N, C-alpha and C positions, 0 to 999 in steps of 0.2 A: 483504504481509500487512496485514489490516485488524484493528484492535483496537476493541472496544466498551468505552467507559469505564463502569466500575461504580460509582465514587465520585469525588468531587472530587479532582483530582490536585494534590498540593502542588508548589510550585516549588522543586526541590532546588537547592542551590548548584552552580555550575559545578564539575565534577570530582568531585562526590559520587557515592557508590555508588548506582547506579540500580536495583539488584535489589529494593529495597523497593517500587518502583512496580508490580511484578507484582500486589500486593494491591489495586490500583486498577483493574485490568483485569477486566471481566466475562467477556469471551470473545475468542478469537483466531480468525481466519478466513483461509483462502486467498482471495485476491481479486485482481482486476485492474481497471484503470481503462479506461474508454471515453474516448478523446480525439478531439477535432476540431481538427486543426491548421490548418484553413482554407487548405490548400494552401501552407503556409509554405515559403519558400526556405531550406532548412537551411544553405546555404552562407553566408548573411548573418544567421543567427539570433543574437539577443542576449537577455540577461536582461530588458531593458526591454520587448521585444515579448512575451515570455512572460508577464510580469506584467500587461501591458496586456490580454492575451487571457485572463487568469485561469488561466494554465497549461493552457489548452485542455481543462479537465475537463468532460466531458459526462455523467459518472456513473460508478458502480462496479458490478461484479458480485461478489457476496459468496457464498462457500460456507457450508456448515453450521458452527455454532459448535463450538469446542473449548475445554475448560478450559485456559487458558494455563499453569497450574501443571504440567501433564503434559509440557510442552515445555522445562522448565528455565528459563533466563533469556531465552529467545527469540533469543539472539544467535548461534546456530549451526544454523539451520534451512535446509537446502538445498531449492531449488525448481527446477522445470522447466516450461517452456511447450511444449505440443505444438500444432501447427497441422495439422489433418487427419492426426493420428497420427504426425507427424514432429517430432522435437525442433527447436524454434526458438530455444532459449536455456536456459542454466542459470545459477544464481547462488545466493547465500547471504544470509540475513537480515542478516548482519554487514556486507554490502557497503554498507549505508546507515547512516552515522554510527556504525558499530560494532554496531548491532542495534536492534530496535524499542523497547526501553526507553530507549535513548539518544535516539531520536527523540521519544518521549513526554516525556522530561525537557527536551529543547530547546524543544519546543512549550509546555510548562507555564511555563518561564522567560520565553519570548517573550510569552505572554499575560499573565503576572503584571506585566511592565513596562507593560502597557497597562491594568492594573486589571481584568483578566479572568481566567477560569480554565476548565480543562477540567471539564465537568460530566457526571454520569451520563447515559447514553443517547447521548452523542456518539460519532461514528465517526472513527477516525484511520486514514488510509492511511499506512503507514510508509515508503513510498518504493519505487521500482522496483529490483528486483534483476536485471532483464533489460532490455536496450535495447528501445525502442519497436518494435513490429511492426505491419504493416498487412496483416491477412489478407484474402484475396480474398472477394468475395461468395459466400455459401454455405459459407465456411470454418468448420470446427469447431475451437474452442479448448478446451483443457483445461490448467489450471494446477494443479500439485501442490506442496505444501510438506510435507516429511517430518513425519509426526505429525498432519497435519490432513486432513480430507476434501477431495478435489479440488473445484474449481469449474470449470464449463464453460459455454459459450455457443456459439451458431451465428450467424454473420453473415448476415443476410438480404440478398438482392439488391434492386435498385430495385423500386419498386411496379410491379406488372404484369409483372415480368421473369422 
């Protein structure tokens, strides 16, 4: 899930009720991340290499906006990834730190310690609920989150292919 920040997000105390943070979210979106793992060897992968590679983020694909208030506290939204129409994984928004508002709270606290804040217009990817998948060239992806419009993309093959 991606959240678009609508107002500066306060840094809540650790353990505080995060439900008030919903008021700072302009929209929620089904989304998935485009990664480039640079042919990493997953058998020897460690946190330092992921940080050094900027977590391999090459971009995000974002679906249409949804009013997040229609989804409750965002902490129990089930999702599924389809590749070429076949289920490639299922998960729930609660699988990442207990839910997207917990992710938002954690990030706001982290930034506050650095003298920074989440500001209107910023995008937050709340974390993967499905393990990383590598679709084949030409593969058609569709990711759905209950209550949100789906997001889809097609992976192109090599140039001239």
